N, C-alpha and C positions, 0 to 999 in steps of 0.2 A: 685326677682319678682316671682309672682305666675305663674305657668305654664299656667293656663287657662285664665290669664289676657288678653291675646291678641287674644283669640278665635274669638270674634265678629269682631275685627279689621281685622284680617287675612281673615275672610270670606268676609268682604266688599272689601278688597283690591283685593282678587282673583276675585270677581265679576267685579270690574273695569277693571282688566286685560283681563278677558274673553269678556268684551264689547268692547275691542279694545283700551282702554286707557292705554298705556304702557310707557309713558314718565313721568318724574317727573313733568314737566309743566302741564300735563293733570291730574296727580294724586293729586298734591298739589293745588287744587282749592276748593272753597266752594261748587261748583256744584257737585264734586265727593262725598262729605260727609265725606271724610277721615280727613279733618282738624278738624272738630268737634269731631270726635272719638279720634283723636290724642291728642287734648287738654285735653280730659277726662283722658287719660292715662299718661299724662306728669305731674303727681303730684309732688309736691316739696318734696324731701327727706331731711333728716337731713344734713344740710350744703351743699345742692346741689340746683342748679337752675333747674327749670322745663325745660324739653327738648322742643324745638320748633317743631311744627308739621312736617316740612320737615325732621327733624332728625329722628323722630319716624317712618315716612314712609320709609325712607332709611334703617333704622335698620331692619324693618320688611321685606323689600324686600330681604335684605341679609339673614335673618333667613329663609325665605321661599325658597330661592335659595339653602341654605345649606341643607334643607330637600328634595330637588329635586322636589319641586312643581312648580317652575317657573325657567325661564332661561332668561339671558340677551343676545341678539344677536348682541350687539355692537351698536345698535340703540335704542332699546326699550325692555322692559320687556314683557314676554309672559308666560301665564300659560301652563304647560306641559300637 
């Protein structure tokens, strides 16, 4: 995958976390706008099914946590 492919998605995800929406239930809604962005990113690869929006969101949460930009406190995700 391209490195910059997730730049806009990550920006939107961080904005949702800064607005206090830190649970998967809050993030995986049409109102958050993340579903639409995730659908655009979940393109079908050769012999692979597209990823569902919740999977894209979860993967990006883990990636951002690995970069030290967010933390999970046992209850919800928060921007650092």
